[in-house]
VEXDREN-951204 format. One record per residue (C-alpha): residue number from 1; x, y, z negated; chain. Coordinates in steps of 0.2 Angstrom, whole numbers. Example, Ala and Ser with C-alpha at 12.3 -4.5 7.8 and 13.67 -1.06 7.14 Angstrom:
# VEXDREN-951204
   seq      c1      c2      c3   mol
     1      62     -22     -39     A
     2      68      -5     -36     A
***
This chain:
# VEXDREN-951204
   seq      c1      c2      c3   mol
     1      84    -387    -126     A
     2      72    -372    -128     A
     3      63    -377    -112     A
     4      61    -395    -117     A
     5      56    -391    -136     A
     6      47    -375    -133     A
     7      56    -365    -145     A
     8      74    -358    -146     A
     9      74    -360    -165     A
    10      75    -379    -164     A
    11      92    -386    -162     A
    12      97    -403    -155     A
    13     106    -413    -169     A
    14     115    -429    -171     A
    15     109    -441    -184     A
    16     116    -445    -201     A
    17     126    -462    -204     A
    18     119    -472    -219     A
    19     133    -474    -231     A
    20     124    -488    -241     A
    21     107    -483    -249     A
    22     108    -465    -243     A
    23      92    -466    -232     A
    24      83    -454    -244     A
    25      97    -441    -243     A
    26      98    -443    -224     A
    27      79    -440    -222     A
    28      79    -425    -233     A
    29      94    -417    -225     A
    30      88    -420    -208     A
    31      71    -412    -212     A
    32      79    -397    -221     A
    33      91    -395    -206     A
    34      76    -393    -194     A
    35      69    -378    -204     A
    36      77    -363    -198     A
    37      75    -353    -214     A
    38      85    -366    -224     A
    39      98    -368    -211     A
    40     100    -349    -211     A
    41     101    -347    -230     A
    42     115    -361    -230     A
    43     125    -354    -216     A
    44     124    -336    -222     A
    45     130    -341    -240     A
    46     145    -352    -235     A
    47     160    -349    -247     A
    48     148    -346    -262     A
    49     151    -363    -270     A
    50     157    -381    -266     A
    51     139    -387    -265     A
    52     134    -374    -252     A
    53     150    -378    -242     A
    54     147    -396    -242     A
    55     129    -394    -236     A
    56     135    -382    -223     A
    57     148    -394    -217     A
    58     135    -407    -215     A
    59     124    -395    -205     A
    60     138    -390    -194     A
    61     142    -408    -190     A
    62     124    -411    -186     A
    63     125    -397    -173     A
    64     140    -404    -164     A
    65     133    -413    -149     A
    66     150    -422    -146     A
    67     148    -432    -162     A
    68     137    -447    -161     A
    69     132    -447    -180     A
    70     137    -435    -195     A
    71     141    -441    -212     A
    72     134    -435    -229     A
    73     150    -440    -237     A
    74     155    -421    -241     A
    75     138    -420    -251     A
    76     140    -436    -260     A
    77     158    -432    -265     A
    78     154    -414    -271     A
    79     139    -419    -282     A
    80     145    -436    -287     A
    81     131    -446    -278     A
    82     134    -464    -277     A
    83     130    -470    -259     A
    84     125    -487    -267     A
    85     111    -481    -278     A
    86      94    -478    -270     A
    87      84    -462    -275     A
    88      68    -454    -271     A
    89      70    -441    -257     A
    90      59    -428    -265     A
    91      67    -430    -282     A
    92      84    -428    -275     A
    93      79    -412    -266     A
    94      71    -405    -282     A
    95      88    -409    -291     A
    96      99    -402    -277     A
    97      91    -385    -275     A
    98      96    -378    -292     A
    99     113    -385    -290     A
   100     116    -375    -274     A
   101     114    -359    -285     A
   102     105    -350    -270     A
   103      90    -340    -277     A
   104      84    -337    -259     A
   105      83    -355    -256     A
   106      74    -359    -272     A
   107      62    -345    -267     A
   108      57    -355    -252     A
   109      51    -370    -263     A
   110      47    -362    -280     A
   111      31    -356    -286     A
   112      24    -350    -303     A
   113       8    -351    -312     A
   114       1    -342    -327     A
   115      -6    -352    -342     A
   116     -16    -342    -355     A
   117     -26    -345    -371     A
   118     -39    -333    -377     A
   119     -47    -335    -394     A
   120     -66    -335    -393     A
   121     -68    -331    -411     A
   122     -69    -312    -409     A
   123     -51    -309    -414     A
   124     -45    -305    -397     A
   125     -30    -316    -399     A
   126     -22    -320    -382     A
   127      -6    -329    -377     A
   128       0    -329    -359     A
   129      15    -339    -351     A
   130      21    -339    -334     A
   131      30    -356    -328     A
   132      40    -359    -313     A
   133      38    -375    -303     A
   134      46    -384    -289     A
   135      32    -397    -288     A
   136      15    -400    -296     A
   137       6    -416    -299     A
   138     -12    -416    -293     A
   139     -24    -431    -295     A
   140     -36    -431    -280     A
   141     -51    -442    -281     A
   142     -61    -446    -265     A
   143     -50    -435    -254     A
   144     -57    -419    -262     A
   145     -41    -409    -263     A
   146     -50    -392    -265     A
   147     -61    -399    -279     A
   148     -45    -406    -288     A
   149     -36    -389    -286     A
   150     -52    -380    -294     A
   151     -53    -393    -308     A
   152     -34    -393    -312     A
   153     -31    -374    -310     A
   154     -47    -364    -308     A
   155     -59    -370    -321     A
   156     -56    -365    -339     A
   157     -53    -378    -352     A
   158     -61    -376    -369     A
   159     -50    -381    -383     A
   160     -58    -385    -400     A
   161     -50    -387    -417     A
   162     -63    -401    -420     A
   163     -55    -411    -406     A
   164     -37    -407    -413     A
   165     -32    -396    -398     A
   166     -39    -379    -404     A
   167     -30    -363    -409     A
   168     -29    -362    -427     A
   169     -27    -344    -436     A
***
């Protein structure tokens, strides 16, 4: 496969059977399986908890070339996921990551930003807070991603007591 795909880190895999409305889950797990860092974290932490064990089992089944398809049934049973309920793939992954209780896996997806407030009244009052996130919403107008990032996270926002959002002593 390394000759065909151009990289020995890529693994051939079987697909996942759709158990009902699990296409969101299948798509997310197939994507995760093909990221070596995720596969390595899961494989190196087997035995740490039932969630990691079930995901590791699905990954191992996906690696078996003798199988035509693998099943996500172990994950559905472990986490109480009803195969008949449709979910959003990204929301599923965002909820699954903390449940696996693997900080090194969370670190692959998690970021942090610092918000701060500084009083401009000469009192030198300041408040800072760091917040972790797994995803951020960003409204992008006219395809200008950099402008949207600068506007949302780079430009200061002036808060005013008159407008009802100022810092009161």
